[in-house]
N, C-alpha and C positions, 0 to 999 in steps of 0.2 A: 450693744448697749443702747438702752432706751433713754432718750433725752426729751423731757417735757418742758415747754416754755410757756409761761403765763405772764401777764402784765397788768399793772394797776396804774391808772392815771396817764397812760400813753397808748398810742395805737400800735398794735403789733402787726407789722406788714410781713409779707413772705420773705422779703429781703432781710429784715431784722431777725426773724426766726432762723433763717439760714445762716446768718452771721453768728448767732449764739451757738447754734449746733456745730458750726465749723470751729469756733474757738474752743468749745468744750471737747470736741473730738481730738483736736490737736494736742490739748493738754492731757487728756486722759487715755489716749489710744495705747500708750506704752504699758498700761496696766492690764490690758486684755480682758479676759473673762472675769477677773477679780472684781470689777465694778459692774454691778447689775444695772444701775440706772442713775441718771442725774436729773434733778429738777431745777430749773432756772426760773427765778421770779424777778421780773424787772419792774421798777417803780420810778415814778417821777414825783418829786415833792417840792414844795416851795420852802425857801429858807426865810428866816426872820428878816433878812436884809432885802428881800424881794427877788432873790435869784432862784434858780431851779437846780436841784441836785438830782442826779441820775443814780439809782441804786441797783445793784445786781447781787442777788442772794443765790448761792448754789448749794444744793444738798445732794450728796452722793450716798447711795446704798451699796455696801460691799457684801460679797458672798459670806463673809465671816459674821455678818449681822451688825457691824458697825454702821452708824449713820454719821457722816461728817458734814459740817456746815462752814461756809465762808461767806463773807460779805465785803463788797467794795462800793464806795460812794465817790462820785466824781462829777464834774460838770459835763463831761462827754460820756455818753453811754458806751461807746466802743472801748474807751479806756477802763471804765468800771467793769465791763465784761471780761476784758483781758486780764486785769488784775485779780479778779475773783477766780477765774479759771486757773491762773498760775498759782495762787494760794492753795486752791483745792488740790492741784497736782502735788504740791509739796507736802500737804497734809496727808494725802492718800499714800504717797511714797514713804513717808515716815511711819505711818501706821502699818503698812504691809512689810516694810523692811524690819520693823521691830517684832513682827510676828514669826511666821515659820520660814521666812527667807526664800519662798518659792519664786519670787519675782526676778526676772532677768533684766539686765541693764538695757536701756534704750539702744537701738541699733546704731545711732549716731555716736554713742559714747564708747562703743567697742573699738578696741585698737588691735591691729594685726601686727605681728612681728614681720620684719622684712623677709625672713626665711620661710614664711608660710605661703 
């Protein structure tokens, strides 16, 4: 899965890019090859009251041709990234589960019977 990270109004360091990639991979890895790529756009904007908001927009391209988008705004960039990635994972899961049903549950969600 390809993950592109761009930013507007803030400095994208190697650490920040790695954090975005890590969060997106954690959220999207269970979907495997169904997700072709994710684009992350980070932005920092001023609020009317003089504060600063951090925004994370994620866009996922699926093999089926769907393009799904989410956005989260927060005062902390790490929180905005995490929320946006979690929302995208829920959206991708709902889209794929409603389709052909080829998706397997995440390994952590599988339960074994005691007799297995």
